[in-house]
C-alpha positions in Angstrom: -11.9 -64.9 27.2 -14.3 -65.3 24.2 -17.1 -63.8 26.3 -15.0 -60.8 27.1 -14.0 -60.2 23.5 -17.7 -60.6 22.3 -18.9 -58.2 25.0 -16.2 -55.7 24.2 -17.2 -55.7 20.5 -20.9 -55.2 21.3 -20.2 -52.4 23.8 -17.8 -50.7 21.3 -20.5 -50.7 18.7 -23.0 -49.2 21.1 -20.5 -46.5 22.0 -19.8 -45.8 18.4 -23.5 -45.3 17.7 -23.6 -42.8 20.6 -20.7 -40.9 19.2 -22.3 -40.7 15.7 -25.5 -39.3 17.2 -23.6 -36.7 19.3 -22.5 -33.6 17.3 -19.8 -32.6 19.7 -18.2 -36.0 20.0 -18.5 -36.7 16.3 -16.7 -33.5 15.6 -13.7 -34.8 17.6 -13.1 -37.6 15.2 -11.7 -35.5 12.3 -10.3 -32.8 14.6 -6.7 -34.1 14.8 -6.4 -34.3 11.0 -7.9 -30.8 10.5 -5.4 -29.6 13.1 -2.6 -31.4 11.3 -3.5 -29.7 8.0 -3.6 -26.3 9.7 -0.2 -26.9 11.2 1.4 -28.4 8.0 0.4 -25.5 5.8 -0.4 -22.6 8.2 2.9 -22.7 10.1 5.2 -22.4 7.0 3.1 -19.5 5.7 3.4 -17.8 9.1 7.1 -18.5 9.1 7.5 -16.9 5.7 5.5 -13.9 6.7 7.6 -13.4 9.9 10.8 -13.8 7.9 9.7 -11.1 5.4 8.3 -8.6 7.9 10.5 -9.1 11.0 13.5 -11.2 9.8 12.4 -13.8 12.4 12.0 -17.5 11.7 10.0 -20.2 13.5 12.2 -23.0 12.1 14.3 -23.5 15.2 11.0 -24.4 17.0 9.5 -26.7 14.4 10.3 -29.7 16.6 8.4 -28.0 19.5 5.4 -27.4 17.2 5.5 -31.0 16.0 5.4 -32.1 19.7 2.4 -29.9 20.3 0.6 -31.5 17.3 1.4 -35.0 18.4 0.4 -34.3 22.0 -2.9 -32.8 21.0 -4.0 -35.7 18.8 -4.7 -38.4 21.5 -5.9 -35.7 23.9 -8.6 -34.5 21.5 -9.7 -38.1 20.8 -9.5 -39.0 24.5 -12.4 -36.6 25.1 -14.7 -39.0 23.4 -14.3 -41.9 25.8 -14.1 -39.6 28.8 -17.5 -38.1 27.9 -19.0 -41.4 27.1 -17.9 -42.7 30.6 -19.4 -39.6 32.2 -22.7 -39.9 30.4 -23.1 -43.6 31.2 -22.2 -43.0 34.8 -24.7 -40.2 35.1 -27.5 -42.2 33.5 -26.7 -45.3 35.6 -25.9 -47.4 32.6 -22.4 -48.1 33.9 -23.8 -49.6 37.1 -26.0 -51.8 35.0 -23.0 -53.0 32.9 -21.1 -53.9 36.1 -23.6 -56.7 37.0 -23.6 -58.2 33.5 -21.0 -60.1 31.5 -20.2 -56.7 29.8 -18.9 -55.2 33.0 -15.4 -55.0 34.2 -12.6 -55.6 31.7 -14.9 -55.7 28.7 -16.5 -52.4 29.6 -13.2 -50.5 30.0 -11.7 -52.1 26.9 -14.7 -50.9 24.9 -14.9 -47.5 26.4 -11.2 -46.7 26.8 -8.9 -49.5 25.4 -10.1 -49.6 21.8 -10.7 -45.8 21.5 -7.2 -45.1 22.7 -5.7 -47.8 20.5 -7.5 -45.8 17.7 -6.0 -42.6 19.1 -2.5 -44.1 18.9 -3.0 -45.1 15.3 -4.3 -41.6 14.4 -1.2 -40.2 16.1 1.0 -42.3 13.9 -0.8 -41.1 10.8 -0.8 -37.5 11.9 2.8 -37.6 12.7 3.7 -39.3 9.4 1.7 -36.8 7.3 1.8 -33.4 9.1 5.0 -33.0 11.1 7.2 -30.1 10.0 10.5 -31.9 10.8 11.8 -35.3 9.7 10.9 -37.8 12.5 12.3 -41.3 12.4 9.8 -44.1 12.6 11.2 -45.3 16.0 11.0 -41.8 17.5 7.5 -41.3 16.1 6.2 -44.6 17.6 7.8 -43.7 21.0 6.4 -40.2 20.9 2.9 -41.5 20.0 3.1 -44.0 22.9 3.9 -41.2 25.3 1.1 -39.0 23.9 -1.4 -41.9 24.1 -0.5 -42.6 27.7 -1.2 -38.9 28.4 -4.6 -39.2 26.7 -5.5 -42.2 28.8 -4.5 -40.4 32.0 -6.7 -37.4 30.9 -9.7 -39.6 30.1 -9.5 -41.4 33.4 -9.0 -38.1 35.3 -12.0 -36.4 33.6 -14.3 -39.4 34.0 -13.3 -39.7 37.7 -13.4 -36.1 38.9 -16.0 -34.5 36.7 -19.7 -34.7 37.8 -21.1 -34.0 34.4 -20.1 -33.1 30.8 -19.9 -29.4 31.6 -17.4 -30.0 34.3 -15.7 -32.5 32.1 -15.3 -29.9 29.4 -13.8 -27.4 31.9 -11.4 -30.1 33.2 -10.3 -30.9 29.7 -9.2 -27.3 29.2 -7.1 -27.5 32.3 -5.1 -30.4 30.7 -3.4 -27.7 28.8 -1.2 -27.2 31.9 0.3 -30.6 31.1 2.1 -29.0 28.2 4.4 -27.3 30.6 6.5 -30.4 30.5 7.0 -30.0 26.7 8.0 -26.4 27.1 10.3 -27.2 30.0 12.2 -29.7 27.8 13.0 -26.9 25.4 13.4 -23.8 27.5 14.3 -24.9 31.1 18.0 -25.8 31.6 19.0 -29.0 33.4 18.8 -30.0 36.2 15.7 -27.8 36.8 13.9 -29.2 33.8 14.0 -32.7 35.4 11.4 -31.4 37.9 8.9 -31.7 35.0 9.8 -35.4 34.4 6.6 -36.5 36.0 4.8 -35.1 33.0 4.6 -37.3 29.9 4.9 -34.2 27.7 8.4 -33.6 29.1 9.7 -36.9 27.7 8.0 -36.0 24.4 10.0 -32.8 24.3 13.2 -34.7 25.0 12.5 -37.0 22.1 11.8 -34.3 19.6 14.3 -31.6 20.7 
């Protein structure tokens, strides 16, 4: 157990150095917070403009917008471990780790477990600071768990199906389709909405509706 923890820590530090050297991956670190600022201040301004010009308000959909923000946070951060896994697989580094004490559980904890634990913490902070509606702590934690699970699924899917980072980037854009569950929770009546229950975003929408 001690060996696994030590190996996990060393691999995590190596991965962190890789992220700091990679401009695209480094930019992903503050992206959820910048998005949160944009949502927190930009949406109310847009809402005020629509009210003045068109007598239309976005307020009934603030919960949906909060769901989008919470869902995006771990997905943005999940791109970091997914691209690290892709890069190390392409360079054969992952195969090397498999035959060392750093392989197996330690490797996936360093590349996926700890980063997604960080993504969960970031989701809590983003939700506490930038949501437009009042979300109770219990609902916020449950929503962030759902969103983090979706991020883990995305990271595993990209690292498994993509052959390189270019394909990984393309696949990450397709994950936008998973937002259909969130939209279904708001706009599709029961029992038809239950068809989207296989998507984590659907349950996020149910929580925040």
